[in-house]
C-alpha positions as CSV (number, residue, x, y, z in Angstrom):
1,X,294.4,121.1,231.9
2,X,296.3,122.1,234.5
3,X,296.7,125.8,234.6
4,X,299.7,126.1,236.6
5,X,301.7,123.8,234.4
6,X,300.9,125.5,231.4
7,X,301.8,128.5,233.0
8,X,305.4,127.0,233.4
9,X,305.3,126.1,230.0
10,X,304.6,129.0,228.7
11,X,307.3,130.9,230.5
12,X,310.0,129.3,230.4
13,X,309.2,129.0,226.2
14,X,309.2,132.7,226.3
15,X,312.9,132.8,228.4
16,X,314.2,129.8,225.7
17,X,313.1,132.3,223.0
18,X,314.4,135.3,224.6
19,X,318.0,133.3,224.8
20,X,317.7,131.9,221.2
21,X,316.5,135.4,219.8
22,X,319.3,136.7,221.1
23,X,321.6,134.4,218.8
24,X,323.6,133.0,221.9
25,X,324.0,129.6,220.7
26,X,325.1,130.7,217.3
27,X,327.5,133.7,218.4
28,X,329.3,131.1,220.8
29,X,329.5,128.1,217.9
30,X,331.2,130.8,216.1
31,X,333.6,132.3,218.1
32,X,334.6,128.2,219.6
33,X,335.2,127.2,216.3
34,X,337.1,130.8,214.6
35,X,334.2,130.2,212.2
36,X,334.2,132.4,209.5
37,X,330.6,132.6,208.9
38,X,327.7,135.4,210.0
39,X,325.1,134.4,212.2
40,X,322.4,135.0,209.2
41,X,323.9,132.7,206.9
42,X,324.9,130.1,209.8
43,X,320.8,130.1,210.2
44,X,320.6,130.2,206.0
45,X,323.5,127.0,206.6
46,X,320.9,125.0,209.5
47,X,318.1,125.1,207.1
48,X,319.3,123.9,204.4
49,X,320.9,120.9,206.3
50,X,317.4,120.5,207.7
51,X,316.4,119.4,204.2
52,X,312.5,120.0,203.0
53,X,309.4,119.1,204.7
54,X,308.3,116.5,202.6
55,X,310.1,113.9,200.8
56,X,310.9,114.2,197.1
57,X,310.3,118.0,197.5
58,X,313.8,120.8,197.6
59,X,314.8,123.0,199.3
60,X,314.7,126.5,197.8
61,X,315.1,130.5,198.7
62,X,311.3,130.2,199.6
63,X,311.5,127.6,202.0
64,X,314.6,129.1,203.3
65,X,312.9,132.5,204.3
66,X,309.7,130.8,205.6
67,X,311.7,129.2,208.1
68,X,313.7,132.0,208.4
69,X,310.2,133.9,209.0
70,X,311.7,136.2,206.9
71,X,309.6,137.7,203.1
72,X,310.8,136.2,200.3
73,X,313.4,139.4,199.5
74,X,315.6,139.2,202.5
75,X,315.3,135.4,202.6
76,X,317.1,135.9,198.8
77,X,319.5,138.2,199.8
78,X,320.2,136.2,202.6
79,X,320.8,132.6,200.6
80,X,322.4,135.0,198.3
81,X,325.5,135.9,200.9
82,X,325.2,132.2,201.7
83,X,326.2,130.7,198.6
84,X,328.8,133.7,198.1
85,X,330.6,132.5,201.4
86,X,330.6,129.0,199.7
87,X,328.8,127.1,202.3
88,X,325.6,127.0,199.9
89,X,325.1,126.1,196.3
90,X,322.4,126.2,193.4
91,X,322.5,123.6,191.8
92,X,319.5,122.8,188.5
93,X,316.5,121.1,189.6
94,X,316.1,117.0,189.3
95,X,312.7,117.7,188.5
96,X,312.5,121.1,186.0
97,X,316.2,122.3,184.4
98,X,314.4,126.1,185.7
99,X,314.2,125.3,189.0
100,X,317.1,125.9,191.2
101,X,317.6,124.1,194.7
102,X,319.7,124.6,197.7
103,X,322.5,122.1,198.9
104,X,325.3,122.3,201.3
105,X,328.5,122.3,200.4
106,X,331.5,120.8,202.3
107,X,332.3,123.8,203.7
108,X,328.7,123.9,205.2
109,X,328.7,120.7,206.4
110,X,331.6,121.6,208.5
111,X,329.8,124.7,209.3
112,X,326.3,122.1,210.2
113,X,328.7,120.2,212.4
114,X,331.2,121.9,214.8
115,X,327.3,124.3,214.9
116,X,325.9,121.3,216.1
117,X,329.1,120.2,218.6
118,X,328.5,123.8,220.3
119,X,325.0,123.2,220.9
120,X,324.9,120.1,222.1
121,X,328.1,120.8,224.3
122,X,325.6,123.6,225.5
123,X,322.7,121.6,226.0
124,X,324.6,118.9,227.9
125,X,326.6,121.3,230.3
126,X,323.0,122.7,231.4
127,X,321.5,118.9,231.8
128,X,324.7,118.1,233.4
129,X,322.8,117.0,236.9
130,X,319.9,115.2,235.3
131,X,319.8,111.0,234.8
132,X,320.4,109.1,231.7
133,X,316.2,108.9,232.1
134,X,315.9,111.9,232.6
135,X,317.5,113.8,229.5
136,X,315.6,110.7,228.0
137,X,312.4,111.6,228.8
138,X,312.9,115.4,228.5
139,X,314.3,114.9,224.5
140,X,311.2,112.1,224.2
141,X,308.7,114.8,225.6
142,X,310.2,118.1,223.7
143,X,310.1,116.1,220.1
144,X,306.5,115.0,221.1
145,X,305.4,118.8,222.5
146,X,307.8,120.1,218.8
147,X,305.5,117.8,216.6
148,X,302.2,118.6,217.9
149,X,302.6,122.2,218.4
150,X,304.1,122.3,213.9
151,X,300.9,120.6,213.0
């Protein structure tokens, strides 16, 4: 493997992670669209919007907590805040009425759309000098990287 390329990828990913950890895009979405939502709730809404990992699974507090990298009790508190804010609702499972799964409300879907627009605007600006072919190749390679990195 080309050590120079690997070093460049590693350094770029660290810079990207630092930028994401400052929650710049979430805060921009809240500001740009005047959303009455906390950044933590925004993360919950994003995770619920992603849906479960496998077909037939349901979104649960445990899935949300795992994806956010928090323990179950913290995940439960953040989900409760998203429910209280009206962006997520708890629904009885179709598989087992004793279990609860999560789904977005109409307000939650509106927040998702607003934040996606903001993120896409920021990404478009970052790639404004790229050709359509370069953007397509980057999208393909990034999706491939993420898919193999998560496995």
